[in-house]
N, C-alpha and C positions, 0 to 999 in steps of 0.2 A: 504494499500500499504506499503511495507517495504521500509527501507531505501537504498536499493539497487536498487529500480525500477527506480529513476531519472537517475541513471547511465546507466541502460538498455536502457531506452528511447533515451538517447542521442545517443545510438549505432545502431538505427534503419537503418540509410543508411549502416552500416557495415553488419547488418544482412541480408539486401536486397541483398548486393554483395554476401555474404555467400551462399545464396539460389542457386546460379549457380556453386558453388565450385565443383570440380570434385570428391572430397571425400564425400561419403555419410554420414559419422558421422558428418561432418561439417555442411551439409545441415540440418540434423536432429537436431543438437544443435541450429542452428538459428531458426528453427521452434519452438523449445521448449521455447526460449526466447521471440520470438514474441508472442506466446500463454499466456505467463505469463503478456505481457502487456495489452492484452485484446483490448478494443477499441483503445488505444493510438497507436496500430500498424497499424491502418487503412492505413497509408501511404505506407506500404508494400503490400497492397492487391493485386495489379496487379502483384506482383513477386510471391505471394503465390498461387494464384488461378490456374496457370498452373500446379501445383504439385498435384492438386486434381486427375489429370489423370495421374500420374507418372506410370512407368511400375511396381515398387515395391510396394507391399501392405503396408509396413510401412510408407513409404513415403506419400501415400495417405491418410493413417490414420492421420499422424501427420499434414498434410495439413488441414484435415477436422476439427482437433480439433482447429487449430489456426483460421480457419475462423469461427468457432462456437464462439471462444473467442472474436473476433472482434465484432461479433453480429449484430443486425438489422440496426446498423449505416452504415453498408456497402451497405445497399440496394439502395440508390440513385445512388452511382457510379456504382454498378453492372448493374442497369437499363440502365444508360447512356451507358455503354459499350456494352449492348445488342443492343441499338438503333444506336449508332453512332460508334462504334469499339473503338480501332482497331481490325479488323477481326480476328487476331490470338488468342484473348482473348474472342471473342464472346461465344464460346463453354464452355470455364471454368467459365464465368461469369454465364451461366445458371445453371451450376452444383452448383455454390456458393449460388445462389438465392434459390434453393431447399434446401440446407444445413441449410441456416438462416431461412427457413420457410416462404418465401415471394412468394411461388409459385401462390398464389391467387391473387396476384397484377400483373400477367403478362397479356399482351395482348393475343388475340387469337392465333396469329401466334407463339409466344413463348409457349404458353401453348401445342401446338401440338409438337413443338420442345422437350419440356421436357417431354411429354408423349413418344416420340421416344426414348430419352435418358433413361428414367426409364425402357423401354421394354429391350433395350440393357443390361442395368445393372442387370435387373432381370434374364435376360437369363443366366448371369453369377453367379447368387445367388447360394450358396450351402446350402440347407434347413438345419436347424439346430433347436436343441430343443427349443420349445416356452414354455412361461409360462403356467403352469397347475393349478393355484389357482382359475381363474374363466374365462369362456370363452363361446360363443354360436357357434354352428356349423349349417351351411345350405348348401344345395346342390350347388355344383360349377355350375351346369346347369341352376339354376333358381334363382341365388343369387341377380340379379339386382333389384327385388322386395323389397329389404330390406331397401333401401335408403328412398322410399317413406313411407314404414311402420313405420319406426323409425323416420320420420321426420328429415332427415338429408340434410345438405346443404353443398355448397362449396366443393365438392369432388375433390381431386387432385390425380393423380397417385403416387405411392410410392413403394419403395423396401421393403423387409422385415425389413433392418436396419432403413429405414426411420420410418416405422410404429412402431417398438419397441422403438425407441428413443422418439417418439411422446407420447407413453404411459407413459413416465416418468413425462410429464407435460400435462396431458390430462384434466385439468379443468382451468378456469380463471373467475374472477368476473370482470364484466364491468358495466358501468354506461349508461343507456339508455337516449334517448333524454328528457325523463321526470325526469331525475335525480334518477331513481330507480336502486338500483344495482341488477344485474342478474348474474346467474352462466351460462356459456356455456361450453359444453364438447366436446371433440374430440374422435372420433370412428376409430379405425383401422380395416380394413377389409383386410385379408391376400390374397396373390395370392392363386389360386387354389391348394390345396395339396391333392394329391391322391383323387380327385373328390370332395373335400370339401372346403369351405370358412369359416374360423374362425373369429369371431368378438372378438376384445378387447376393453372394455371400463369400466376399473375398477372403476374410479370414478362416472361414470354415472349409473352403475349398482348396486354398493353396497348399496346406499339408498334404492334401489327398489327391493333388493333381496327378500323381503316377497312378492312381486308381480311378481315374475319372470315368473308364469304361464301365466299371461296376456300377457306378452312380447313375449313369444315364440308362443302363440296362434296367435297373430297378425302377427308375422313373418312367421308363418306356412301357415297363409291364403294367404301371398303374394309369398312364396317361395315353398309350398308344404309340407315341413317339417322343423322343428327347433329343436335343441336340446340344453339344458342348462346344464353347469356343474360347481360345486363349491366345493372346499374342503379347509378347514382351518385346519391346523395342530394343533393350539394352542387350539381351541375350540372342536377339533375332530368332527366338522360339516361335513358331506357329502352329497351332492344333486346331483341328475341326473334326467333330465326330458326330455321327448319327446313330442312335439305336431305335429299333422298331419291335414292338411286342415283346420287349425283354431281351432281344438280341442285338448284339453291335453289329449294325449293317455295313458301315463304312468308316474309316479313320485315316486321316492324314497327320503326320506328326514330324515336323522337320528336325533333322538331326537324329531321329531315333531310328533304330534297326529292329524290324524293317520300317521305313518311312510309312509305307501304305498297308492298309489291312482291309480285306473285303474287295468285292468287285465294284468297278466303276459305276457311279449313278448316272442316269440318262442325260442329265444336264453337263456332265463333266466333258471338257475338251481332251480328245486324245493328244498324246505328244506327236509332233511332226516326225515323218520318217527320216530323221536325221541320223547318219551312221555314228556321230558324235554321241548319240543317246542309246547306243546299243546296250550299254550296261544297265539301263532301266529295268526294273521288274515289269512283267506283263500287266500287273494292275495299276501302274503308274499313270498319272495324267498331268494335264498342264495346270490343274486346280489346286495350287499350293498356297493361296492367299485367304487368311481367315475371313476377312470382309466379304470378299468375292463368293465364298462358300456360304456365308450367311444370307448374302443378297439372294442366292439362288434357292436356299432352303427355307428361309423364314423372312427375317429382316434385319437391317444393319443398325445397330444402336445409335451410332452417329448421325444416320440419315433421318432419323425421327424428327418431325417437325409438325407444323400446324396442319399439314394436309394428312397426317397420320390419323386414322380412325381409332379413337380412344372409346372403350366400353367399360363399364363397371368402375370400381375402385381396386386399389392394391391392397397388400396384406402385408404385416410384420408378424413373424412367429419366431419362437425361440426353441433351441435344440434340446433343452432340459426341461423336463416337467416341474421341477422345483425351483425354477428361476423365472421370475417375471420381468418385464420390461424395465421396472424400476431400478433394477440391479445395474442398468448399463450406464455409462457416464454421459454427460453432455444431455442436450435437450433437442427437440425436434422442430423443425420448420413445417408449419402447417399450409 
């Protein structure tokens, strides 16, 4: 904490008053100062949360950042507001609970209310480029099977922004009842995008990348088809793979021996009849690029834009039944 912080903290009542100032720049400066205070700004929470639903996007963003900075300590007050009011703050408190990652502590009534809220916000989502270093794709029509296939728990609805912010902190070490330290992971399942659901679970997938075939075989048995994609610029690694009905159908893995597994798919381009390529195995083709394979098989995350058809909302889920979302550090963008 720098030496100016006590002075800022003493000004919390003034910042609260400034949040209703008619000039936008004054409101934004007050939010910025409250964000700097973090948990010490909890006293301003009831004045901040209405701005989560402000008409202009920057005010909503600044209010979200402030709620994130106040953090999980705001949870008890927000749950009290949901239960006891005042009524005009209940909707804003629900939004804030989603922002700080406490959705899994809600009662059944509030869970349904949150799902309605997420549906409304997802309907306003403008699809944008998604991460393309590692992901899994499954058909949107059959994706429900993935949760049981991957052993996922505590699923809660989410927007694209929530899922991507969750991916920033997608693992946590917790101590079990027996004193053993265990790692739990969080998995983000996107809304349906042009007929496909994408799974992001960087921390969970990275240690098992050598066994991705078993993962997508298990997923494809539940969902009919599953695709795995990974590309690493620094190591020049490229992987794309497809499993259908529980069986690995086709795989390319640059620098692995063998590079190719399975027979070429109908969209793959054969290698030219070049004498210099005589060493290539008979099942090799020119399709060595991960994004090119994704374009042919489903969709390319970095190509997602406003023209992409979005249906439904996303999901966040956890890999352990005894660990909820509140165990994960950080907060979520709604």
